[in-house]
C-alpha positions, 0 to 999 in steps of 0.5 A: 886417110890424112897426110897432115899431122894431127894432134888428138886430145882425149878426155873422159867424164864419168856419169852414173852408168856410162862414160862420155869420151871426147876427142878434139883433133887439131892440126897445130899446137897454136890452133884456136879451134878443133878440126874435128870432134869425136865422141862416144858413150861407153859402159863403165868397164871397171870401178875407180881404183886408186893408183890404177885410173888407167883401167877405167879410162884406157878402154874408153880411149881405145874404143874411140880410137877405133873411129880415128885413122891415126898416122905415124906423125900424129900425137895424142894428148891425155888428161893425166900422166904418161909416167908416174915416177923415176922408174918409168911406172906407167900412168894412163898415157904410158899404158896407151903408148904401149897399147899403140905399140909405141908407134904414136907419141903420147903426151900427158897434161895433168892439172894435179900434182903427183907425189913422186919423183919423176925426172921426166916430168915438167911443170909448165906455167901458162899465162899469169897462173901461179899453178902449173900444169904437169907434163909427161910424155913417151915417144916425143921429147918432153922439153920440146912439148913443154915449149909447145904447151906454152904456145897453145892458144889461150892466155890462161892456165888451161889452153883453150882447146883443153878447156873446151874438151873438158867442158864437152865431156861434162855436157 
């Protein structure tokens, strides 16, 4: 069991008959390299359903989380949204936060905008990019995380480790 706080970033890529889920663990927002890589291939449990993306990806993340010893100081990043609107409708990260009994903070970093009003959503511009990332969270202050996201390693829109994560899920 580790005592040091870790950040766990998850992403899943779908192939014809399986899902490839990867988690990069790193100790600090400014880390250039991961401390550990977790990976798992799982059967696809449900078809893509517009507006219910979590039904497809959440089982993959929860399955891989079984291989990770989380502690209460850890934090999870998902590729997507935690909240979707001003009513607090859950996105993937919100459902994950609930599945973890609201004990582990979950941060959503999405590449694409979502057309709804959410006062808790932040747009984050990194490097010279004119295209923002979209940030939501539960269990941790979104403005605190906004500053940390800007500090993540890499000079481009997508931080180094999140770009690597995306690449690993596709290979």
